[in-house]
N, C-alpha and C positions, 0 to 999 in steps of 0.2 A: 504494500500500500504506500503510495507516494503522498505522505502527509505534509501539508504546508507547515512551515515553522510558526512558532509564536515568538513575538518580540518582547523582550523585557528591557526597559530603560532604567538603568541604574544598577551598579554592581556593589551596593552596600549589603548589609545583612539581609534585608528584605528581598532585594533583587536576586542575590545569590541563592537564597532559599527557594524563591519562586522558580528560578531556572533549574535548580536541582530537582524539584518535584515534577516539573514538566518533563525533563529528560527521563526521570525514573518511570514515568508513565508511558514511555515509548514514543514521545512526540519531540521532534527537533525544536530547538530553541536558539534564538540569537540574543545574546546578552550584550547590551550596549553600555559601555562605561567609558566616559570621556577622560577620567583621570589617567594621566600617563606622564612619564618623565619628559620634561621639556629641555631644550638646550641649556636653559639657565639652571637646571637641576631641581626646579620647583615643580610642584604638582598643582593643577589648576582648580583649587577650591580654597575657601577661607580657613578650613579646619583640618583637612587631611594632609598627611605628610608623605604618603607613599602612593604608588599606583596599584597596590594589591587590592584584591576583592575583599569585601567584608572587613574593611579596616575599622577598628574601634578607636574613637578619638576622645570621648569624654571620660571614660573609665575603662578598666579592664574586667569589671565584675558583671556577672549575670545575676547577682544577688542570691538570695537564699536558695539552697538546693533541697530543702526539706519539703517533700511533696505532701506529707500528711497534715501539716499545720501552717503552711505558707502558700499563698496563692501563686506566687511566681515559681515556687518549687513544683507545684502541681502543673503549671504550664510547661516546665522543663520535662516532667514525666510524660505528659501528653505528646509533646513534640518528639521525644525519643521514640514513642510508639508509632509515630508517623514517618520514621526514617529521616529525621531532620539532619541536614548536613551541618547546620550551625551547632546543634547540640552535640553531634558526633565529634566534630573538630574541637569543640570546647572541652569535651571530656578527655580527648586525646592530649590536649595541651593545657590542662589545668595547672594552676599553681596554688600553694597553700593559702587559704583564706577563711579558716575556721569553718563555719557551717555554710559559707557561701561558695558559689562556683565562680572563681576568677581564672583568667587565662593569660598565658603569655601572648600578648596581642600580636607580636610579629609572627611567631610560629603559627598561631591560629589563622591569621590572614593568609599566610603562605600555604597552609594546608587546604583551606577552602579554594584558593586560586588553583592549586595543583589538581585537585579533584575535578573542578569544572573544566579546566583546560584539557584534561585527559579524557573527559567523557566524549564518546563518539557522536552524541547527538547535540552537543553544545558548541556553538560558535561564539567567540568573544570578539566584538567589534569596538575598537577604541575611538571611533569617531563620535562627535557630539551630535545628538538629535536636537536640533534647534527648533523651537516652536512645536506645533502639533506634528505628530508622526505623518509620514507620507501617505498619500492615498493608496488604498488597497487595490490589487488586481487579483486575477485568478491564481497566481502562483507565489506572490511575494510575502504573504503571511501577515501583512499589515492590517488585516481585518481583525486581528486579535493581539492586543498590546497591553502589557502591564507596566504602568508608570510607577516605578519604585525609586524615585529620585531623592527621597529622603528630605531632611530638613534644609538642605542647601539646593533646592530645586532652582535650575537656571532661570534668570529673569525672563528669557524669551519663552520658555515653556510655561512658566507661571502666568505670564500675561496672556498667552494663548488660551490657557485653560480658563482664566478669569473671563476672557472675552467670549468663550464658547458657552459658559454657564450663566453669565450675568451675575455671579456671586462673587463678592469680595473674598479675599483670603484672610484668614486669621494668622497672626504671627506671635511668637514669643521669643524671649532671649534664652539662650543656652550657654552655659559656661563650662570651662575645662579646668581641671585641677592640675597643679604642678607635679612633676615627677623628680625624685631625688636619687642621687647615686648613693648606694649603701655605704661605701667606704667613707663617705663624708658625714655620716651620722655618728654622734657621740654616744656610744653604747655604755659609757660610764654614767650617763644621765638617763638614757632610755633603757627599756627592757622589752623582752618579747613575751606576749601573752594574748590569747584570745579572750574576749569578754566572757566572763563566767567560766573560763577554761573550756569553752565549747570546742569539741573536736570537729575537724573537717573530714572530708571523705577519706583522706589518707591517715586519719588518726592524729593529726597535728593539732595540739591545743595551744600552740604558741605561734599563730599565723600572722600576728600583727606586731609592729613595733610601736611602743607607747612612750610618748614624751610628756611627762607631768609638768604641771604649772601650779605654783602657789597663788594665793589671791593677788598679791602685789604684781606678780608677773602677768597674770591674766588681765588685770586692770590696765597695765601699761600696754599690753598687746592690743586690747580693744581700742584704746586711745589712738594708737598708731594706725590700726586698721581703718578706723573712721576718718582719720585725718589724711590718709594716703591718697595720692592723685588717682582718679579712676578714668578708665576709658569711657568716653561719652559719645553717644550717637544721636545728635539732636534731631535728625530726621525720624528716629525711631522712638522718641520719648514716650509716645502713647502706647508702645508695645509692652505687654506685661511679661513678667518672668514666670516660668513654670516652677511651681513650688518644689518639685522633686529635684531640681538642679539649681537652686538659688545660689548666687554668689555669696561668699561668706560674709562680705561686708554689708550686703543687703540684709542678711539675717541679723547682723550686729545692730543695724539701724532700727530694727524692730524692738530692741531692748538689750541692755548690756548683759543680761543673764541668758539671753536666747541661746547662745552658742553652748553654754554649760548644760543646757537641756537638749541639745541637738548633737552635732558632730563632735563636740568636745566634752561630752558627758563623762564623768569619772567613774560611774557605777560599774560594778562587776570586774574591776581591775585592782590589783594590789601590787605596790612597788616592793619587790623582794629585798631591796636595800633598807627599807624603812616601813615594814608591813603595818605598823600601828598608826601611821600617819596617812590619812587619805588626801590625795591630790585634790586641789580645788577645781582643776580642769585638766583634760588629757587630750592631746593630739595623737591620732592613730595614723599609722602608715601601713599600707597593704602592698604585698609583693606584686610587682607588675610584669616580671618576666621569669622564664623558667630558671635562668641562672641565679636569680635572686639578687641581681646587682642593681636593679631599679625598683624604687618604692614610691607608690602613689599616696599623696596626702588625702586621706579619706574625708570627703565632704568639703574640701577646700577649693571648690570652684570659685573663680575670682575674676573681677574685671579691673583689679588694680593694674596700673600701667607697669610694664615690664621693669622699668628702672626702679620702681618702689617695691616690687614683690620680694626680691631677695632680702632687702633690708628689713622689711616687716616680718617675714617668715623666719629670718635668722634670730629674731627675738625669742623664739620658742626654745626652751632648754632642750638640748640634744640636737638642735639644728643650727647652732651658732656658726658652724663652719660648713653648712650644707652647700653642696654643689648641685645645681639643677640641670637635669637632662632635658627638661622641658618646663617652661613657665606656663602659667595659666593664661586663659584667653576667653574671649566672648564672641559669640556669633549669633545671628538671628535665624531662628527656625520658622518654617511656614507650614501650615496645614490647611486643608480644604474643609469646608463645612459639610463633612461627609453625610450626616443624617439627611440633609436636603438633596445632596448631589448623587449619592450612590444607592444602588439597589442591594438586595440581600446577597447578590453574587459579587459585590464590590465593583460593579460596572457603573460607569457614568450614565445617568439616566438619559441625558440629551445626546449621547454618542456611545452606545453600548459596546462598541469595539474596544473602548478604553476601560481597563480596570486599574484600580489604584491599590498600592500596598505600602506598608511601612509607616514611618512617622508622618508622612504627608497626609495619612488618613485620620490622624488625631489619636493615635496610640503613643504612649511614651515609654521609652526603655528599649534596650537592645533586643531583649527576648520577645517583647510584645511586637516589635517591628518585624522581626523574623517570623513570628507566628502568623501575622497577617500576610506576609509573603508566601508562607507555606500554603495557606488557604487559597490565596489568589492563584498560585500556580496549579493547585489541584482543580480549582474551578475551571480555569482556562483549558487545562489538558482534557478534562472530561468533555467540555464543550467542543473542542477540536475533534474529539473522537465520536461526536454525535450523541453524547450522553448528558444527563443532568445530574449534578452532584449537589445534594442539599447541604446546607451548612451543618456543622456538628450541633448536637443538642445544646440548648442554652444552659444546661446543667454542667457542661464542661467549660474549662477555662478558655479553650479555643472558641467555642460557640458563644460564650459570654462576651468575648472581645469583639467578634464580628457583629454581634447583636448591638453592642454599644455603639460602634462607629456607624452602623446603618440606622440608628435612631431608636433602638429599643428601650433606652433609658431616659428618654426625653419627653415622655407622654405628658408630664406635668409642666412642661415649658422649661425655660432656662437657656443659658448660653452653652454651646458645645465647647468643651475645653479638653486639652490632652489628658489622657487617663492611663495610669498603670493598671495592670490586672490586680484585682482584689476580690475578696469573697463577697463584697457588697454587690458585685455585678452578676453573681450567680443566684438562682432562685433560692430563697431561704429554706432552712429546715428547722424543726423544733429541736432545741438542745436536748440530748438524751439525759434522762434522770438516773440511769444505771448502766453499767457496762455489760459486755456480752455474757458475763457469768452471773449477772443479777446484782452485783455489788453497787450500792448507791454512790453516785458521783457527787462530790461536794459542789455546792452552788458555784463557787468561784472557779471551778475547773470545767464547768459545762460548756462555756464558750469554746474552749480548746477542743473539747470532745466533739462539738458540733462541726468544727472545721475538719476534723478527721473524717467524720461521716460524709460531709460534702465532697471531700477529696475522693473517698472510696466510691461514692456515687458517680462522680465525674469520670473516673477511669473505667468503671463498668459500662457507662453509657458510651464513652468513646470507643471502647472495644466493639460494642454492637454497631456503632456507626462505621468503623473500619471494615467490618465483615459484611456490611450490607452493600450489595452492588449498586452502582449508580443507575438511575432509571434510563431506559433507552429513549 
């Protein structure tokens, strides 16, 4: 059978996952990714540093891998059952991160790139698709397109989509955290420990480096953070920040104690040099590569100007001599008003040949973006093969995400905003009052028990969805 290809625009996590799912279904796919090495040695986006597929820029973490009690961990488990290239490459190149799944970002990207380049049904095209995709004919495959251009959608394509739909785009700021060379961290001040000594997949309970601060040090740090020069974008001043990736100085502006109850909270950590004295605040670093030579400042996304970042962050005990492999930064993300524009198959209502996937649809997070790419790829492949694939049940994390972006959670009105996966997107269940053996569950533990039941229901329903053939 001579099957026309499907075109995927964008080689980030969502586009790479979509292309993989299409190829695994036996349908040829052309993956368009404009990022490539230029004569200057730079890559053509505001945030990316390489031309590798599925490059991670904001963090190296996929967050919690606990499928029983954490919604993103449940999403991990569901995607693994769907043969996700993103989860498979992430598992292969994970680095210690306590109960989270964090990856060596370079090796992860290289692995995804290698697998897609070597797949016989995948063609990678490094040319930019400017504006709307070309017109379709009987053979070129442009009648089925997945737009997975992510938060940095090119202006030409963004304007074309806006003109086609008549809908304005929503935008928000996204920030990047600095990365530090391990050898420059003062381990005479810092120590290794995961919060509450929680072990990661490899049994490591010391996956983070902790830099403690007393009250005077914390107050001085807050003063410097608030006074430091910030990168400002006057044309974007009306654009909000996404709360899941707030710059640290924006959090500090909300109150001097905000950081102590956020990324700098000292709970669950004990300084082995002085175990009876609790730190007033703690900065955590998370391993960023497999060699363990690079460490990410957890929660320290920033819009401080580069010249000020090193001075301010070197005020942190343990980081006084820090050498930065990458400083933080700020860029603008865009997403479409998906509930108005997309149908349940992620197709653009005014031009159904176009599907959308990833952050541009209004999901937030690496895993969520890849999950929407996974579904868009499966929907498109089934359609190309003359079948109809229904979305996963709303009781699953995958189904809840696609239901959210196509309008399922806006019946009461309100403004569509980026969303991470969370149990609030899944149909509720009554908290169990007793466990499987009939033992009564304490009231304070019933919420956790309910999450476990919801996760078990999700995986059972997903298995049924995976084994039900698409309708002809």
